[in-house]
C-alpha positions in Angstrom: 120.3 113.1 223.5 123.0 111.2 225.3 124.7 112.9 228.2 128.1 112.0 226.8 127.4 114.0 223.7 126.5 117.0 225.8 129.7 116.6 227.9 131.7 116.4 224.7 130.2 119.5 223.1 130.5 121.5 226.3 134.2 120.4 226.8 135.1 121.4 223.2 133.2 124.7 223.2 134.5 125.8 226.6 138.0 124.7 225.8 138.0 126.6 222.5 136.7 129.8 224.2 139.4 129.6 226.9 142.2 128.9 224.4 141.0 131.7 222.0 140.8 134.2 224.9 144.4 133.3 226.0 145.8 133.5 222.5 146.2 137.3 222.5 148.2 137.2 225.8 150.5 134.5 224.4 151.2 136.6 221.3 152.2 139.6 223.5 154.4 137.4 225.6 156.1 136.1 222.4 156.7 139.7 221.2 158.2 140.5 224.6 160.5 137.5 224.4 161.6 138.5 220.9 162.4 142.0 222.0 164.2 141.0 225.3 165.8 137.7 224.6 168.4 137.8 227.4 166.2 138.9 230.3 165.2 136.6 233.2 161.5 137.6 232.6 161.7 136.2 229.1 162.5 132.7 230.3 159.5 132.9 232.7 157.2 134.0 229.9 158.6 131.3 227.6 157.7 128.7 230.1 154.1 130.0 230.2 153.9 129.8 226.4 155.2 126.2 226.5 152.6 125.3 229.1 149.9 126.9 227.0 151.0 124.8 224.0 151.0 121.7 226.2 147.5 122.4 227.5 146.2 123.2 224.0 147.6 119.9 222.8 146.1 118.0 225.7 142.7 119.7 225.1 142.8 118.6 221.5 143.7 115.0 222.3 141.0 114.7 224.9 138.5 116.3 222.6 139.3 113.8 219.8 139.0 111.0 222.3 135.6 112.2 223.5 134.3 112.5 219.9 135.5 108.9 219.1 134.0 107.7 222.4 130.7 109.4 221.6 130.5 107.9 218.1 131.5 104.5 219.5 128.8 104.7 222.2 126.1 105.9 219.7 126.8 103.1 217.2 127.3 100.4 219.8 124.1 101.2 221.7 121.8 101.9 218.7 123.2 99.1 216.6 123.4 101.4 213.6 126.1 100.4 211.1 
């Protein structure tokens, strides 16, 4: 199999595992923010949640790009289609 396919699969799987493992912590930070809306610590936790959302979005965009690139490389090289 092509190395690009393995890189794509590894990136998607590792990224999904990391995001899923961090999800519980983000939920607890959100609960803390809802309970203590006016504290200084809430704004710090809110920034970490925002960065988590940015990183999840970036991971998704890069994953989609890698998938498209893999399919493009496969069909371009093999001549299928």
